[in-house]
C-alpha positions in Angstrom: 21.2 26.5 -28.5 20.1 28.2 -25.3 20.9 26.1 -22.2 18.2 26.0 -19.6 19.2 25.4 -16.0 17.7 22.1 -14.6 14.8 22.7 -12.3 11.8 21.0 -10.7 9.6 23.7 -12.2 10.7 22.6 -15.7 9.8 19.0 -14.7 6.3 20.3 -13.8 6.0 22.2 -17.1 7.0 19.1 -19.1 4.1 17.2 -17.5 1.8 19.9 -18.8 3.3 19.5 -22.2 2.7 15.8 -22.2 -1.0 16.4 -21.3 -1.9 17.6 -24.8 -1.9 16.2 -28.3 0.0 14.4 -29.7 0.6 12.9 -26.3 -3.1 12.2 -25.6 -5.4 9.9 -27.4 -8.5 12.0 -26.3 -9.5 15.0 -28.4 -10.4 16.9 -25.2 -8.5 15.9 -22.0 -5.7 13.4 -21.4 -5.8 9.7 -22.0 -2.5 7.9 -22.8 -3.0 4.2 -22.9 -0.2 1.6 -23.1 1.0 1.0 -26.7 -1.4 3.6 -28.2 -0.2 6.4 -30.5 0.0 8.9 -27.7 2.3 6.4 -25.8 4.6 6.3 -28.8 4.7 10.1 -29.1 5.4 10.5 -25.4 8.3 8.0 -25.5 9.8 9.9 -28.4 9.5 13.3 -26.6 10.7 12.0 -23.2 13.6 10.2 -25.0 14.6 13.6 -26.4 14.7 15.1 -22.9 16.7 12.2 -21.6 19.3 12.5 -24.3 19.5 16.3 -23.8 20.2 15.6 -20.1 23.2 13.4 -21.0 21.7 10.0 -21.1 21.7 7.2 -23.6 18.3 5.7 -24.2 16.7 2.4 -25.2 13.2 0.8 -25.2 13.0 -2.7 -23.7 10.9 -5.6 -24.7 8.0 -4.4 -22.5 8.2 -1.0 -24.1 9.6 0.7 -21.0 11.8 3.7 -21.9 15.2 3.6 -20.1 17.6 6.4 -20.0 21.1 5.7 -18.5 23.7 8.0 -17.1 27.0 6.1 -16.4 28.8 6.2 -13.1 32.5 6.4 -12.3 32.7 2.9 -10.9 29.8 1.0 -12.5 27.8 -1.8 -10.9 24.1 -1.9 -10.3 22.3 1.4 -11.0 20.1 3.7 -9.0 16.7 3.5 -10.7 14.5 6.6 -10.7 11.2 5.8 -12.3 7.5 6.1 -12.6 4.8 5.5 -15.2 4.0 7.4 -18.4 0.5 6.0 -19.1 -2.6 7.5 -17.7 -6.2 6.8 -16.8 -9.0 8.2 -19.0 -9.6 11.9 -18.5 -6.5 12.1 -16.4 -4.5 14.8 -14.6 -1.1 15.8 -15.9 1.2 14.7 -13.0 0.3 11.2 -11.9 3.2 9.3 -13.2 5.1 11.6 -15.5 6.3 13.9 -12.8 8.4 11.2 -11.3 10.0 10.7 -14.7 10.6 14.3 -15.5 12.1 14.9 -12.0 14.5 12.0 -12.6 15.6 13.5 -15.8 16.2 16.8 -14.0 18.3 15.0 -11.4 20.6 13.7 -14.2 20.6 17.0 -16.0 21.8 18.7 -12.9 24.7 16.3 -12.5 25.6 16.6 -16.1 25.5 20.4 -16.0 28.0 20.2 -13.1 30.2 17.7 -15.0 29.6 15.2 -12.2 29.0 11.4 -12.1 28.1 9.3 -9.1 29.9 6.1 -8.2 26.9 4.2 -9.6 25.0 4.5 -12.9 21.6 6.2 -12.8 18.7 4.9 -14.9 15.6 6.9 -15.4 12.7 4.6 -16.5 9.3 5.5 -17.9 7.1 2.5 -17.3 4.6 1.9 -20.1 1.7 0.5 -18.1 0.9 1.1 -14.5 -2.8 2.1 -14.6 -4.2 -0.8 -16.6 -6.4 1.6 -18.4 -6.3 -0.2 -21.8 -5.7 -3.8 -21.0 -7.1 -5.6 -17.9 -3.7 -5.8 -16.1 -2.2 -3.1 -14.0 1.6 -2.5 -13.5 2.3 -4.9 -16.4 5.6 -3.4 -17.4 7.2 -2.9 -14.0 6.3 -6.6 -13.3 8.2 -7.5 -16.6 11.2 -5.4 -15.5 11.3 -7.1 -12.1 10.9 -10.5 -13.6 7.5 -11.1 -12.0 5.6 -12.0 -15.1 5.0 -15.7 -15.5 2.1 -16.9 -17.7 0.6 -13.9 -19.5 -3.0 -14.6 -20.6 -4.3 -13.2 -23.8 -5.8 -9.8 -23.2 -8.1 -7.7 -25.3 -8.1 -3.9 -24.8 -11.1 -1.7 -24.6 -10.5 -0.8 -28.2 -10.9 -4.4 -29.3 -7.2 -4.9 -30.1 -5.3 -7.8 -28.4 -2.2 -7.2 -26.3 -0.3 -9.4 -28.8 -1.3 -7.1 -31.7 -0.5 -4.0 -29.8 3.0 -5.3 -28.8 3.6 -6.4 -32.4 3.2 -2.8 -33.6 6.0 -1.8 -31.2 8.2 -4.6 -32.4 7.8 -7.0 -29.6 5.6 -9.9 -28.4 4.0 -11.2 -25.2 6.6 -14.0 -25.1 9.4 -11.5 -25.3 8.3 -9.6 -22.2 10.4 -11.9 -20.0 13.5 -10.4 -21.8 12.7 -7.1 -20.1 13.9 -8.5 -16.8 16.4 -6.2 -15.2 19.7 -7.7 -13.9 19.4 -5.9 -10.6 19.7 -2.4 -9.0 21.4 -0.7 -6.1 18.2 1.2 -5.1 14.9 2.3 -6.5 13.5 5.8 -6.0 10.0 7.0 -7.1 8.7 10.5 -6.7 5.0 10.8 -7.0 2.1 13.1 -6.2 0.5 12.1 -2.9 -3.0 11.6 -4.5 -4.4 12.5 -1.1 -4.9 15.6 1.1 -2.7 15.0 4.1 0.4 17.0 3.0 -1.6 20.0 1.9 -3.7 19.8 5.1 -0.6 20.0 7.2 1.1 22.7 5.1 3.8 20.4 3.9 5.3 20.1 0.4 6.9 16.7 0.7 6.7 13.5 2.7 8.6 10.2 2.9 6.5 7.1 2.1 6.8 4.3 4.7 5.2 1.7 2.4 2.3 0.9 0.1 -0.9 -0.4 1.5 -2.0 -4.0 1.0 -4.8 -4.2 -1.4 -7.7 -6.7 -2.0 -10.2 -6.3 -4.8 -13.4 -8.4 -5.4 -15.9 -8.5 -8.2 -19.4 -9.3 -6.9 -22.7 -10.2 -8.7 -26.0 -10.0 -6.9 -29.1 -11.6 -8.6 -32.7 -11.1 -7.7 -35.8 -11.0 -9.9 -36.5 -8.2 -12.4 -40.1 -7.0 -12.5 -42.4 -4.2 -13.4 -41.8 -1.1 -11.3 -45.5 -0.4 -11.1 -47.1 -3.7 -10.5 -44.8 -5.6 -8.2 -45.7 -4.8 -4.5 -42.8 -3.9 -2.1 -43.1 -7.0 0.1 -42.8 -9.4 -2.8 -39.8 -7.7 -4.4 -36.3 -9.3 -4.7 -34.6 -6.1 -5.8 -30.9 -6.7 -6.4 -30.1 -3.0 -6.3 -31.7 -2.4 -3.0 -29.8 -5.3 -1.6 -26.5 -3.9 -2.9 -27.4 -0.5 -1.4 -27.6 -2.1 2.0 -24.4 -3.9 1.4 -22.6 -0.7 0.4 -23.8 1.0 3.6 -22.4 -1.9 5.6 -19.1 -1.8 3.7 -18.7 1.9 4.5 -19.5 1.4 8.2 -17.0 -1.4 8.6 -14.2 0.8 7.3 -15.3 3.9 9.2 -15.7 2.0 12.5 -12.2 0.6 12.3 -10.7 4.0 13.1 -7.5 3.3 11.3 -5.9 3.7 7.9 -8.3 1.1 6.6 -10.4 2.1 3.5 -13.1 0.2 1.6 -14.6 1.4 -1.7 -17.3 0.3 -4.1 -15.9 1.9 -7.2 -17.9 0.4 -10.0 -21.6 -0.4 -10.0 -23.8 -1.7 -12.9 -27.5 -2.3 -12.5 -29.4 -4.5 -15.0 -31.5 -4.3 -17.1 -31.0 -0.6 -16.5 -34.5 0.6 -17.4 -36.4 3.3 -15.4 -39.5 1.2 -15.0 -37.9 -2.2 -14.2 -36.8 -3.5 -10.8 -33.1 -4.3 -11.1 -32.7 -8.1 -11.4 -28.9 -8.1 -11.4 -26.2 -5.9 -10.0 -22.4 -6.1 -10.6 -20.1 -4.2 -8.4 -16.5 -4.1 -7.1 -15.2 -4.0 -3.5 -11.7 -2.5 -2.9 -10.2 -2.9 0.6 -6.8 -1.4 1.6 -4.6 -0.9 4.7 -1.0 -0.6 5.5 -1.5 -3.5 7.9 -2.1 -6.6 5.9 -3.7 -8.5 8.8 -6.1 -5.6 9.4 -7.0 -5.5 5.7 -7.8 -9.3 5.7 -9.9 -9.1 8.9 -12.0 -6.3 7.4 -12.4 -8.1 4.1 -13.6 -11.2 5.9 -16.1 -9.1 7.9 -17.3 -7.4 4.7 -17.8 -10.7 2.9 -19.7 -12.2 5.9 -22.0 -9.2 6.1 -22.9 -8.9 2.5 -23.6 -12.7 2.4 -26.0 -12.2 5.3 -27.7 -9.3 3.5 -28.2 -11.5 0.4 -29.6 -14.3 2.5 -32.1 -12.0 4.3 -33.3 -10.6 1.0 -33.4 -13.9 -0.8 -30.8 -12.8 -3.3 -28.0 -14.8 -5.0 -24.5 -13.6 -4.3 -21.3 -14.5 -6.2 -18.0 -13.0 -5.2 -14.6 -13.5 -6.9 -11.3 -12.2 -5.7 -9.5 -10.5 -8.6 -6.6 -8.6 -7.0 -4.4 -9.3 -4.0 -1.3 -7.2 -3.4 0.6 -7.6 -0.2 1.8 -4.5 1.7 5.1 -3.2 0.3 7.2 -1.5 3.0 9.9 0.9 2.0 13.6 0.1 2.8 14.3 1.5 6.3 17.8 2.5 5.2 16.6 4.4 2.2 13.8 5.9 4.2 16.3 7.3 6.6 18.5 8.7 3.8 15.4 10.3 2.2 14.2 11.8 5.5 17.7 13.2 6.2 17.7 14.8 2.7 14.2 16.2 3.4 15.3 17.8 6.8 18.6 19.1 5.4 16.6 20.8 2.6 14.6 22.7 5.3 11.4 20.6 5.4 9.8 19.1 8.5 10.1 15.3 8.8 6.9 13.6 7.7 6.3 9.9 7.0 3.1 8.5 5.6 1.7 5.4 4.1 0.5 5.2 0.4 -3.0 4.0 0.0 -2.5 3.9 -3.8 -0.6 1.3 -5.6 2.7 2.2 -7.4 5.3 0.5 -9.5 7.5 0.5 -6.5 5.5 -2.5 -5.2 6.9 -4.6 -8.0 10.4 -3.2 -7.7 10.9 -4.3 -4.1 12.1 -7.8 -5.1 14.7 -6.2 -7.4 16.1 -3.5 -5.1 15.5 -1.6 -1.9 12.8 1.0 -2.6 12.0 4.5 -1.4 9.3 6.9 -2.4 8.9 10.7 -2.1 5.4 12.1 -2.0 4.7 15.6 -3.4 1.8 17.7 -2.4 -1.1 18.0 -4.9 -3.8 20.6 -4.6 -6.8 19.4 -2.8 -5.4 15.9 -2.8 -7.1 15.5 -6.2 -5.8 12.9 -8.7 -7.1 10.9 -11.6 -8.9 14.1 -12.5 -8.1 17.0 -14.9 -8.1 19.2 -11.8 -4.9 17.5 -10.6 -2.3 20.3 -9.9 1.3 20.6 -8.6 2.9 24.0 -7.9 6.2 24.5 -9.7 7.8 25.5 -6.3 7.0 22.1 -5.0 8.7 20.5 -8.0 11.8 22.5 -7.2 11.6 21.3 -3.6 11.3 17.7 -4.7 14.2 18.0 -7.0 16.4 19.4 -4.3 15.6 16.6 -1.9 16.1 13.9 -4.6 19.5 15.4 -5.4 20.5 15.3 -1.7 19.3 11.7 -1.5 21.5 10.8 -4.5 24.5 12.5 -2.8 23.9 10.6 0.4 23.5 7.3 -1.5 26.8 8.0 -3.2 28.5 8.5 0.1 27.4 5.1 1.2 29.1 3.6 -1.8 32.5 5.2 -1.2 
């Protein structure tokens, strides 16, 4: 067997391999949903890579794949992890790159015949995107022991979560058995999913924390009517009202002049006929900021303004909060170690907040967390155009290995 030297470029190439059949459930493009056939195939292939790198492997009750490389002393492990599932029509690197880079870290140590004082576990979380069942980050919550009551869920394919878990030899009740006993530290490498690093000519950055998120589902009801016979002054057009609300939401976020962002990401106008005035519109509002108080102030202002628009236009408004995640700051000690590794590897120091949610948010109660962001072309993500240069994969691997070394020095 020909031995291939560990490299970040190989980590990038393996993400490309996982972007095609049988690792996708789409005929054209990438979709790998939790507990679907492509998920099973990806676990098998990734498990092969883990074992070739010198790890033992197991799949836990939440269907997370865990590879373990023992240390010289034992004790709690360093966890290097990300997610292996994807959105529909996804890019190749969002999630899997953090896993394949973790495998390359272990492969490098094994090739050198070295072990750290602590074990290293590389984990492929099964569900971060929530693209099949209506619950995001399900499996990292299970690992962190954050799952309490789990409601019955039905996937977009009509199969229940219980049925899908049964096919993998587990049950919703067993997810609590996936709780991890504890970790020394948690490291996640991930594409930035934004344009800042590329705009500044930087390959890598250290994440200071993950922004606080609020998400609402809103329904606006007016009166449907004939598009040709109902005069403009008499209309109660739900879509026109929502259009005014959307403009206000954008202005509130823009005028804040900070990292605050607000997004209407989904919109459905009913009855959806070209010659009918929309009588009902359903839409989502997503508000995020690294400052939780700032996020909450903006959300209050948004809700107040859209309520006022509905009243002025004689529309009914219903708003339900469906998602509330607090800000998740990175560990200051681990941030410093990662930044030192970054600088020693020849990169400028750069710290930035993550506007996107990551499994690291759930891992914070289990262990101190750190994240390394990797440049992606154009800041494009959740899109087939997602791209990472192999040289940036090599740079990330080098920094991760230096971080592991530094963490080992703190344990001696």
